[in-house]
C-alpha positions in Angstrom: 9.6 4.0 -16.9 6.8 6.2 -18.3 6.7 4.0 -21.4 5.3 1.2 -19.2 2.7 3.2 -17.2 0.2 6.0 -18.0 1.0 9.6 -17.2 -2.6 10.3 -16.2 -4.5 7.8 -14.0 -7.8 7.6 -12.2 -7.3 7.6 -8.4 -9.3 6.1 -5.6 -8.6 8.1 -2.3 -9.2 6.1 0.8 -8.1 6.9 4.4 -6.1 4.3 6.3 -5.4 2.1 3.3 -2.1 1.6 1.6 -0.7 -1.1 -0.6 2.5 -1.9 -2.3 3.8 -3.4 -5.5 3.5 -7.2 -5.6 0.7 -7.2 -3.0 -3.0 -7.6 -3.4 -5.8 -5.3 -2.2 -9.5 -6.5 -2.2 -12.0 -3.6 -2.5 -15.8 -3.5 -2.2 -17.0 -0.7 -4.5 -20.5 0.8 -4.0 -20.3 4.6 -4.3 -21.3 5.8 -7.8 -18.2 7.8 -8.5 -16.0 4.8 -7.8 -18.3 2.4 -9.7 -17.7 4.8 -12.6 -14.0 4.7 -12.0 -13.8 0.9 -12.0 -16.1 0.6 -15.1 -13.9 3.1 -17.0 -10.7 1.3 -16.0 -12.2 -2.1 -17.2 -12.9 -0.5 -20.6 -9.4 0.9 -20.8 -6.3 -0.8 -19.3 -7.5 -2.0 -15.9 -5.1 0.4 -14.2 -6.0 2.6 -11.3 -4.2 4.4 -8.4 -4.8 4.2 -4.7 -3.8 7.0 -2.4 -4.5 7.9 1.2 -6.8 10.8 1.8 -5.7 13.2 4.5 -7.7 14.3 7.6 -8.8 17.2 5.4 -10.9 15.0 3.1 -10.4 17.3 0.1 -6.7 16.6 0.0 -4.5 13.5 -0.5 -1.0 12.4 0.1 1.4 12.9 -2.8 2.5 9.2 -2.9 0.3 6.3 -3.8 0.4 2.9 -5.6 -0.7 2.0 -9.1 -2.5 -1.3 -9.4 -4.2 -3.5 -12.0 -7.6 -5.0 -11.6 -6.9 -8.7 -11.5 -10.3 -9.9 -10.4 -13.8 -8.5 -10.9 -17.3 -9.5 -9.7 -20.6 -7.7 -9.6 -23.6 -8.6 -7.4 -27.3 -8.1 -8.0 -27.3 -4.8 -6.1 -24.8 -3.3 -8.4 -21.8 -3.5 -6.0 -18.5 -4.3 -7.5 -15.8 -6.5 -5.9 -12.3 -6.2 -7.3 -8.8 -7.2 -6.4 -6.0 -4.8 -7.2 -2.5 -6.2 -7.8 0.1 -3.6 -7.0 2.6 -2.6 -9.8 4.5 0.5 -8.8 4.3 3.5 -6.6 3.8 7.0 -8.1 4.2 10.6 -7.1 1.4 13.1 -7.9 2.3 16.0 -10.1 -1.1 17.7 -10.4 -4.8 17.0 -10.5 -6.6 16.9 -13.8 -9.7 19.1 -14.1 -12.4 16.9 -15.5 -16.2 16.5 -15.5 -16.1 13.0 -14.0 -17.3 12.1 -10.6 -13.9 10.7 -9.6 -10.4 12.3 -9.5 -7.7 11.9 -12.0 -4.0 12.9 -11.6 -0.9 13.4 -13.7 1.7 11.3 -12.0 5.4 10.3 -12.3 7.1 7.1 -11.4 10.8 7.8 -11.6 11.4 8.0 -7.9 10.2 4.4 -7.5 11.8 2.8 -10.5 13.1 -0.1 -8.4 9.5 -1.2 -7.7 9.5 -3.1 -10.9 13.0 -4.5 -10.6 13.5 -8.0 -9.2 14.9 -7.0 -5.9 14.6 -8.5 -2.5 15.3 -7.3 1.0 18.2 -8.6 3.0 17.2 -11.9 4.4 18.8 -11.4 7.8 17.2 -7.9 8.2 13.8 -9.3 7.3 14.0 -12.1 9.8 15.0 -9.7 12.5 12.0 -7.6 11.7 9.8 -10.7 11.5 10.6 -11.7 15.1 9.9 -8.2 16.3 6.6 -7.9 14.5 5.5 -11.4 15.8 5.9 -10.1 19.3 4.1 -6.8 18.4 1.2 -8.7 16.9 1.0 -11.0 19.9 0.8 -8.0 22.2 -2.0 -6.5 20.0 -3.8 -9.9 20.1 -3.7 -10.1 16.3 -3.5 -13.4 14.5 -1.5 -14.1 11.3 -0.7 -17.4 9.7 3.0 -17.1 10.0 3.7 -20.4 8.3 2.0 -19.3 5.1 3.3 -15.7 5.5 6.9 -16.9 5.5 6.5 -18.5 2.1 6.4 -15.0 0.6 9.6 -13.5 -0.7 11.2 -11.1 1.7 10.1 -7.8 0.0 6.5 -9.1 -0.1 6.7 -9.9 3.6 7.8 -6.3 4.4 5.2 -4.8 2.1 2.4 -7.0 3.5 3.3 -6.2 7.1 3.3 -2.5 6.2 -0.2 -2.8 4.9 -1.7 -4.8 7.8 0.2 -3.6 10.8 -1.9 -1.8 13.5 -0.2 1.5 13.3 -1.3 5.0 12.4 -2.3 6.2 8.9 0.7 8.7 9.0 3.1 5.9 9.9 1.8 3.7 7.1 2.2 6.6 4.7 5.8 7.0 6.0 6.5 3.4 5.1 4.9 3.8 1.7 7.2 6.7 0.9 10.5 5.0 1.7 12.3 4.6 -1.6 14.0 1.2 -1.1 12.9 -1.7 1.0 16.0 -1.6 3.3 14.9 1.9 4.4 11.4 0.5 4.9 12.7 -2.2 7.2 14.7 0.4 9.2 11.6 2.7 9.5 9.4 -0.3 10.5 11.8 -1.4 13.2 11.8 2.1 14.6 8.0 2.2 14.6 7.7 -1.2 16.3 10.3 -0.2 18.9 8.2 2.9 19.8 5.0 0.9 20.2 6.7 -2.0 22.1 8.3 0.4 24.6 4.8 1.8 25.2 3.6 -1.7 26.0 6.4 -2.6 28.3 9.5 -0.6 29.1 11.3 -3.8 30.0 11.1 -5.1 26.5 14.5 -4.7 24.8 14.1 -4.4 21.0 16.8 -1.8 20.3 17.0 -1.0 16.6 20.5 -1.8 15.2 
């Protein structure tokens, strides 16, 4: 796996944002340190990592996602607009000491080797979760084009929902750290069950 992806990567820490392999993340870059990061990535291999920063802003979670810049635009004010396409998750080994404005980390990918495999979630499990999340989104007054959403393959559906669901940063990180998508579905169902019971104790959405 290391032969495909770099051992040392630049990382953009951002609170409340996670993304997964085979999903897309648009970013509006304006801070100088991250402008430097993006410009350096464009000169090299277009690869950069995203990881959630913790409440203590000087620290980050150990698990993030490596992405490739798939779209790039720059405006007259120097802002950069990019789209990141998720490739694989990574685990941080240690921070690299450098003189750059942005952080770099030595990372490893072995734990998430299935991210690049052609695997899909169990269709029945995904559909069960889909019905639960529809009800959850409705209670939260959030709109989603379900017709278009359901055109995605099942793993992409779960990963996309994990990104956009109105849950806590810690819960999103928990979803990111699940090794296989079946575990992600199970964890997601448990999270939705907790929130749904807080809305209405009469709603029966017992996790199976």
